[in-house]
Structure formats: structure tokens, C-alpha cells
N, C-alpha and C positions, 0 to 999 in steps of 0.2 A: 265383422257379427251384426247377428239380426234382434232388433229390437223391436219389444209391444209397448206401445204407449195408450194408456187406458187415460183416458179423461172425463171429466163430470162435471158440465157446467149448461143448465135450459138455454142460453144464450148464445145462440149461433155466434154473433159477432162481440160476441165479449171477450175482455183483456184477455182472460183464461184459455179462451181457444184461439187468440192470438200468439200467446205465447206457446201454446201446443203446435202450431203450423210453425211458427220459427225454430224451435228446436225439432223437429221431424224434418226440416228441409236443412238445418245444419248438419244432422246426422248424415245424410244421404250425401250431402256435398263432402263429408270426411270420407266416402266411401261404403257407408253401412247401410243395410236394408232396414227398413223401418215397416211397421204397420200403426196404423191409428186406432183404435175401438173409442169410439165416439159415443160413451153408453145412450147419453140423450138422443141423438140421431140414428141411432141403430133400434131406437124402442127396446133396450135390455129391460128384462121383469126383473127388478129389485127383490121381489118378493120370496121371501124364503118359505118352502109349503112344507107342512109336515112329514112328508115321505121323502122329502130331500134331508132330514136329520140322521136317516142311519148312513154309516159310513160308506164311501164309494168302494165297491168291491164288484165281484161278478153277479152276486145275487141283487145287488142294489147299484144299476149303473145310472149315471147321472144323466140329468133330461136334457135333450139335445144341444140346447143353449148352451147348458154351463157345459157341455162335453166338447164344445168348439172352442169355448171359453179356456178351456184346460189345454188342450189343444196347441191353444195359441200360445199359451206359457210353457208349454214343454218344446216347443219349436223356438222358442225365443234365450237368447244370453243374457238380456236384459230387460227387466218388465220398469217403466217408468209410468208413475201414476201422477197425473196432475186435477188440482180443484183445488176448490176455494176452502176458507175454514169458515163455516157457519158455526157460531154457537160453540167455537173453536174445535169442532170436529169437522171431519169431511162430509159433504153431501150424502143423503139418504141414498141416494142411486148407487154412490160408489161403496156405502158398506152396503149397500145390498149386493154389490159385485162382490166384495169380500166374501159376504156371508154364505154366499151360494156358490160361489167357483172355489174359495179356498177352503175346502173341504175337507172333513177326516177323513184319510186314506189317500187324498190328491196333496193337500198344502203340511200337512200334519199328522202325526198318532200323538196321543195323550194317555200316559201309565200311570195310575196314583199321581193326578195334578203335574205330573210332569212335562211339557209340550217337547215332542222332538219333530224338529221341521223336515220335512221331503224335499224342500226345492233347493236343497244346498248346492251349492257349484253354480247357482245364477245369481247374477247383482241386481240391484234395485236402485231407483232412485226416485226420492219423493220432491215434485214443485208443488208449493202451495202457497195460497195469496191471504192476506187477511186485511182490513180495514183499519185494523188497531197496529199501532206502532210497535216494532217487536220489542223495544227497549222496554216499553209498559208491559208487554207478556212477561218476558224475563223476570224483571220486577216482582211482579203478581204472583209467579209462580207458575203462573197457567201455560208457560212454553214448555216447563219443564213437564206438564202432565199431559202435552201433546205429544211431545219426544217418548215419553214414556208406553203413551196407550198406543199411538199409531206407529212408530218408529221402529220399537222394541216389541210390545206388545204383538202386532202383525206382522210386518214384515220380517224382523229379525227372528221372530219366534217360528215362522214360518221356513227359516233355513238361508233366506237372501242374505247376500253380504249387500250392507247397506252402504254404497258409496257417500251419498250427500244427500241432504235436506235442504232445499235450496228453498227458500222461502222470501217473500216479496211482501212488506206490510205497506201498509197507508195507501193500497190499494183503491183508490174511491172513484165514484162516476165522474166523468170528464177530467180524465185525469190527464195533467199537461204533458205536452208533447216531449219536452226534454227529458222526464220522467220516463214517460212509456217507452224511449227508445234507449236510456240507461237501462231498463228491465231487459228489453230486447236483447242488448248488449252482453247482459249477464247470463241468460239462458244458454246464448252462444255460446259465450265462455265455457260454463258447465260443461257442455256437448264436447268443446277442445279438449280441456281438462281431461277430461276421464276416456275420450275415446278417440284422440286424435291420431296415436300411435298404432291402435288396433287393426 
């Protein structure tokens, strides 16, 4: 299978990036091909311009960088998005990627307020991180908001089959080595669970 991994974290040596490298390496170990699109290191422009609000079609072609990103999605069987949750949402860089790349006419169509995803047949995995404990997020209702707004309203609405939303909580600076290793084992297990037999 062909995998596209899209990651957003400004720190090249961050734990988010370490998880990304581990996940990508496990996919390759399982015999899959993968392309990692690092939004920060690629200097992706997250700013949606007024001209990009028109649906993507012959009269309104996508900008060159967006067209390349859309081609990457077309070529992939699976899209994995990795990012930290800041203020319980994705970083602006990832949101800008969604705004620009998941454009009307490419990722979805909408009629009378009903969204029809255009990326059906493709699978997705979300891998997120937070400093807050997951039980606290669940108890407060905040985790439900994350799932509705990100899992459902973005990825499922675009037509993806969401295989898993893997979340790592209590990720803090100077994360204990033993905990970091457990997290690395979980991200490898995620790849194995979904793609070992593919």
C-alpha cells in the first residue's frame, strides 16, 4: 500500500516528529511505501487566499503547491495525519493544509448544506498528542468535541474510512524515557495492527 504521512510540528526534534519517524519506519518494515510531508520543513504556506475559495475545476485550477499536495493524496491508499493538540485543536499549519488542500471539488461537494465526501475508498489514521490526561478530556466533554470536529467533520466528511484515532496524552517536556518507549511501541503496534497483512 502507498501511505502519505502529513505531520505538523515546528520542532524537528520534537516527540511528534520522533513518533512520525517511528511510524514511517514501521510501515516500510512491513513492506509498504510511504511519503512523509513535513509541513514545517517543507515551508508549506497555510494561508488560504481569496482566489482559492472557488471550487477546484477546469476554470479554477488549484495553486501549484496545493495541486502537488492533492496529487499526493490521490496517489495514496492511506493518509496519516500527526499533530499535537494545541487549545484542543490542530496547529494552524495543519488547519491551513486542510483549508487549502481539502478544497471543494477535490475533497468534497456540498449541496443544500449536505456534504458529500469525494475521497471515499481511501483510509485515514489520526495520531495526536496532548499534555492533558485523556481521562480529564473525556470527563470534561472536550474529547468528544475533538472527535466530532476533527475525526468526523473533517476526515470522515471528506470520505475517508477512519481506521483509528491514536492519542498520546500527558506528553510533556522531558518525557520519561520509559514512557517514550511505550509510546513508540504503541505507534509501531498501530501500523502492525492495520497494515501487517496488506
